[in-house]
C-alpha positions in Angstrom: -0.5 22.6 -7.6 -2.8 25.4 -7.9 -2.0 27.7 -4.9 -6.3 28.6 -4.1 -7.0 25.0 -4.2 -6.9 24.4 0.3 -5.8 20.3 0.7 -9.3 20.3 3.5 -11.7 20.9 0.2 -9.8 17.7 -1.4 -12.4 15.4 -1.8 -11.6 11.9 -1.3 -13.6 8.6 -2.5 -13.0 5.5 0.3 -11.9 3.1 -3.1 -14.5 -0.4 -3.2 -16.3 0.6 0.3 -19.7 -1.2 -0.9 -17.5 -4.7 -1.8 -15.3 -4.1 1.5 -18.5 -3.3 3.7 -20.4 -6.3 2.2 -17.6 -8.6 2.6 -17.1 -7.8 6.6 -21.2 -6.7 7.9 -21.5 -10.5 8.5 -18.8 -10.0 10.8 -20.4 -6.4 12.6 -20.4 -6.4 16.3 -16.5 -6.4 17.2 -13.5 -4.4 16.5 -12.0 -4.4 13.7 -9.1 -2.8 12.6 -8.4 0.3 9.5 -4.7 -0.3 9.1 -4.5 2.6 6.0 -6.5 4.5 8.5 -6.1 8.3 5.7 -9.3 10.2 5.3 -11.0 7.3 7.5 -13.2 6.3 5.0 -13.4 3.0 5.8 -13.3 3.3 9.7 -16.6 6.2 9.3 -18.8 3.2 7.7 -18.1 0.9 9.6 -18.3 2.4 12.3 -21.5 3.7 12.2 -22.9 0.5 13.5 -23.4 1.1 16.4 -22.0 -2.9 17.8 -18.7 -1.9 16.6 -15.0 -0.5 17.6 -12.3 0.4 15.5 -8.4 0.6 15.5 -7.3 2.4 13.1 -3.4 3.1 11.8 -1.2 5.0 10.1 2.2 6.5 9.1 1.1 9.9 8.0 1.1 11.9 10.4 -1.3 14.3 9.3 -4.4 11.8 9.7 -4.0 12.5 13.3 -5.0 15.4 12.8 -8.7 13.0 11.4 -8.2 11.0 14.2 -9.2 13.1 17.0 -12.2 14.1 15.0 -13.3 10.5 15.0 -12.2 10.3 18.6 -14.8 13.1 20.1 -17.3 11.0 18.2 -16.9 8.2 18.2 -14.8 7.9 21.7 -14.0 4.2 23.6 -15.4 3.0 19.7 -11.8 4.2 18.3 -8.7 4.3 18.5 -5.8 5.7 16.6 -1.4 4.9 16.9 0.9 6.4 14.5 2.9 3.5 12.9 3.6 1.5 10.4 1.1 -1.4 9.6 3.9 -3.7 9.5 4.4 -2.9 13.7 0.7 -4.3 14.4 1.5 -7.1 17.0 3.5 -4.2 18.7 -0.1 -1.5 19.2 0.1 0.0 22.7 -2.8 -2.1 23.8 -3.9 -5.4 22.9 -7.0 -6.8 20.5 -8.1 -9.5 21.6 -10.1 -11.1 18.3 -10.2 -8.5 15.8 -13.0 -9.5 13.3 -11.2 -8.1 10.5 -8.1 -6.3 9.4 -8.6 -3.7 6.2 -5.6 -2.8 4.0 -6.3 0.1 1.2 -2.6 0.3 -0.3 -3.4 3.5 -2.4 -2.9 7.2 -1.8 -5.3 9.6 -0.9 -6.5 12.3 -3.3 -5.2 14.8 -0.5 -1.9 13.2 -0.5 -1.7 13.4 -3.9 -2.1 17.0 -4.0 0.1 17.7 -1.4 2.8 19.6 -2.9 5.3 19.0 0.3 4.6 15.0 0.3 6.2 15.5 -3.4 3.6 12.1 -4.8 2.8 13.2 -8.0 4.4 15.0 -10.9 1.8 17.4 -11.4 2.8 18.9 -8.7 5.7 21.3 -7.8 7.7 21.1 -4.9 10.2 18.8 -3.1 11.2 15.7 -3.9 10.1 13.9 -1.2 7.8 10.9 -0.9 7.7 10.5 2.5 4.6 9.6 4.0 6.2 9.5 7.6 8.1 7.3 10.2 10.7 7.2 7.2 14.6 7.1 6.3 15.7 8.7 4.0 13.6 10.8 0.8 13.1 10.5 -2.8 15.8 13.1 -2.9 18.2 11.0 -1.6 17.0 8.3 -3.5 17.8 10.7 -6.9 21.6 12.1 -5.8 23.0 8.9 -4.0 22.1 5.9 -5.3 24.7 5.0 -8.8 23.4 3.9 -12.2 23.1 0.6 -11.6 21.5 1.2 -8.6 18.5 3.7 -10.1 17.5 0.6 -13.1 17.5 -1.5 -10.6 14.6 0.4 -8.5 13.0 2.3 -11.7 12.9 -1.2 -13.5 12.3 -3.4 -10.7 9.8 -1.2 -9.0 8.3 0.6 -10.9 8.3 -1.8 -15.1 10.1 1.4 -16.1 10.6 0.1 -19.9 13.5 2.9 -20.0 14.9 2.8 -16.7 18.8 2.1 -18.0 18.5 5.3 -20.2 16.7 7.8 -17.7 18.9 6.7 -14.6 22.0 7.6 -17.1 20.5 10.8 -17.9 19.9 11.5 -14.0 23.6 11.0 -13.5 25.1 13.1 -15.7 22.3 16.2 -15.1 22.8 15.4 -10.9 25.6 17.7 -11.2 23.0 19.9 -9.8 21.5 18.6 -7.3 18.2 17.4 -8.5 15.7 18.1 -5.6 12.6 19.2 -7.6 10.0 16.9 -8.7 9.9 19.0 -11.6 13.5 18.4 -12.5 12.9 15.3 -12.5 10.4 14.9 -14.5 12.2 17.6 -17.3 14.7 14.7 -16.6 11.9 11.6 -17.8 10.5 13.6 -20.3 13.8 14.4 -22.4 14.3 10.4 -22.5 10.7 9.7 -23.4 9.8 12.6 -25.4 8.8 10.6 -28.9 6.7 8.2 -26.9 2.9 8.4 -26.7 1.1 6.8 -23.9 -2.1 7.2 -21.6 -0.4 7.3 -18.9 3.0 10.1 -18.5 6.4 9.9 -18.9 6.8 10.1 -15.7 4.6 7.4 -14.1 6.4 4.6 -13.4 9.1 5.9 -12.1 7.6 8.2 -9.4 6.0 4.9 -8.5 8.7 3.1 -8.4 10.1 6.6 -6.3 6.8 6.0 -3.9 7.4 2.6 -3.2 11.4 2.5 -1.8 10.6 5.5 -0.2 8.4 4.2 2.4 9.2 0.6 2.1 6.3 -0.5 1.0 7.3 -4.0 -0.2 8.4 -5.2 2.8 5.2 -3.1 4.5 3.1 -4.9 2.6 5.2 -8.4 3.3 5.3 -8.0 6.9 2.1 -6.7 7.4 0.3 -9.5 5.9 2.6 -12.1 8.1 2.0 -10.5 10.8 -1.8 -9.0 10.4 -2.4 -13.0 9.9 -0.4 -13.9 13.3 -3.4 -11.1 15.2 -6.4 -12.9 13.3 -8.3 -15.5 15.2 -9.1 -18.1 13.4 -12.7 -16.8 11.1 -11.4 -13.0 11.0 -11.4 -11.8 7.3 -7.5 -9.9 6.2 -8.9 -7.5 3.6 -6.6 -5.7 0.7 -7.0 -3.4 -1.7 -3.8 -2.7 -4.2 -3.4 -0.5 -6.8 -0.3 -1.6 -9.5 0.9 -4.6 -10.2 3.7 -5.3 -8.1 1.0 -5.4 -5.0 -0.7 -7.9 -5.9 1.1 -9.8 -7.3 2.4 -10.3 -3.3 -1.5 -10.0 -2.4 -2.0 -12.6 -4.1 0.5 -15.1 -3.9 0.2 -14.6 -0.3 -3.9 -15.9 -0.5 -3.9 -18.2 -3.0 -0.6 -20.2 -2.4 -1.9 -20.7 1.6 -5.4 -21.5 0.0 -4.4 -24.5 -1.3 -3.4 -28.2 -0.5 0.0 -29.1 -2.1 3.0 -31.1 -1.1 5.6 -28.8 1.7 7.9 -30.7 -0.9 7.8 -32.5 -3.5 10.7 -35.3 -2.2 7.9 -36.0 0.4 5.7 -38.5 0.1 1.6 -36.9 -1.4 0.7 -37.5 2.0 2.1 -34.8 3.4 0.6 -31.2 2.7 1.1 -28.2 3.6 -1.7 -26.5 5.7 -4.6 -24.6 4.4 -3.8 -21.0 6.1 -7.0 -19.4 3.8 -10.7 -19.8 3.0 -11.5 -18.2 -0.3 -14.7 -17.0 -1.6 -13.8 -15.4 -4.8 -10.8 -16.6 -6.5 -10.4 -13.2 -9.2 -10.0 -10.2 -8.0 -13.3 -7.3 -7.1 -13.0 -4.1 -9.4 -15.1 -1.5 -8.9 -18.1 -1.0 -10.3 -18.9 1.0 -13.6 -20.9 3.6 -11.5 -17.7 4.0 -9.1 -15.5 4.3 -12.0 -17.4 6.9 -13.0 -17.4 8.5 -10.2 -13.9 8.2 -8.7 -11.7 7.8 -12.5 -8.6 6.9 -9.5 -10.1 3.9 -9.0 -9.5 1.6 -12.0 -6.6 0.4 -10.9 -8.2 -0.6 -7.7 -8.2 -4.4 -6.7 -9.6 -6.6 -3.9 -8.7 -10.0 -2.4 -9.7 -10.6 0.9 -9.3 -13.9 1.9 -10.4 -16.0 5.6 -8.4 -17.2 8.3 -8.3 -21.6 8.8 -6.0 -22.3 11.6 -2.8 -21.2 13.5 -0.4 -23.3 11.8 1.9 -20.4 9.9 5.3 -20.9 8.3 5.8 -18.0 5.9 9.1 -18.9 4.6 8.1 -20.1 1.0 6.3 -16.1 1.4 9.0 -14.5 2.1 11.4 -16.0 0.0 9.5 -15.8 -3.2 9.7 -11.9 -2.7 13.3 -11.3 -1.5 14.2 -10.3 -4.4 12.4 -6.9 -4.3 13.2 -6.9 -0.8 16.9 -6.5 -1.7 16.9 -3.6 -3.8 14.9 -1.8 -0.9 18.1 -2.5 0.5 19.9 -1.0 -1.9 19.9 3.0 -0.5 21.2 3.1 3.0 
């Protein structure tokens, strides 16, 4: 990153903001939970209506600075806790009947451009990628996992076709410890130098590392489950995803539990799984042409949402469906 750029001057655009507000505005007059507070884009817009309150969560400790500014402006209408959103049931203050829960699973421009976080292959800095409340860094993953484990991480979390060759190169190069983002980028480029693509060679590997370092799979799965438990009937859960793995999980969660299906093919057809959600839009909502022109980074965003129908829940099928991804997260100890 150019040292002359100050992070506080970096603009951030909340993705699909108009669409989010359009969905929740009929429920105005209560508390909404912003599970990924970040730069406060969604919270700020919701708080413009003085009948609303926000309880914000973010694992990134740097968000606390912005949260303090919100607290001074909105007083009792705004509360913030530095925690993972999978812990939503453990908030210090009980939230009765939240009207809606919002997840924006993307990284803010400020986070991406922060060299200390090491999230971007365009920055020079340490291989970190920790968003806060982490047990290990990308440095630990790259320098400690074996070739088979690295291959699995890159293939399943990054959907990287060259995962095996890249992993083999990392093992051969890490005699001198790989601690800088540029070290890893150079290794990836040495493998993919003859391939041409609109995306950077390192995109998928960096995505995979961000996912495993921040336990993004288990965070999302248990964040969704616990949000359902917290929501009252009639409440809305909204999720904005930015890559296919996230969207696959969210799509299954909402679609699978919004359909009437037999609990088991061996049981009588009259025994049906209860519908947990009502889906207004069957397909994901994507950014408009105008938003894409203003914020090209929103191009991969997909918004899905569901309205809670009842308090019955059994999410064992959901967990089992994605257990193969949960197991990959356990490779780093």
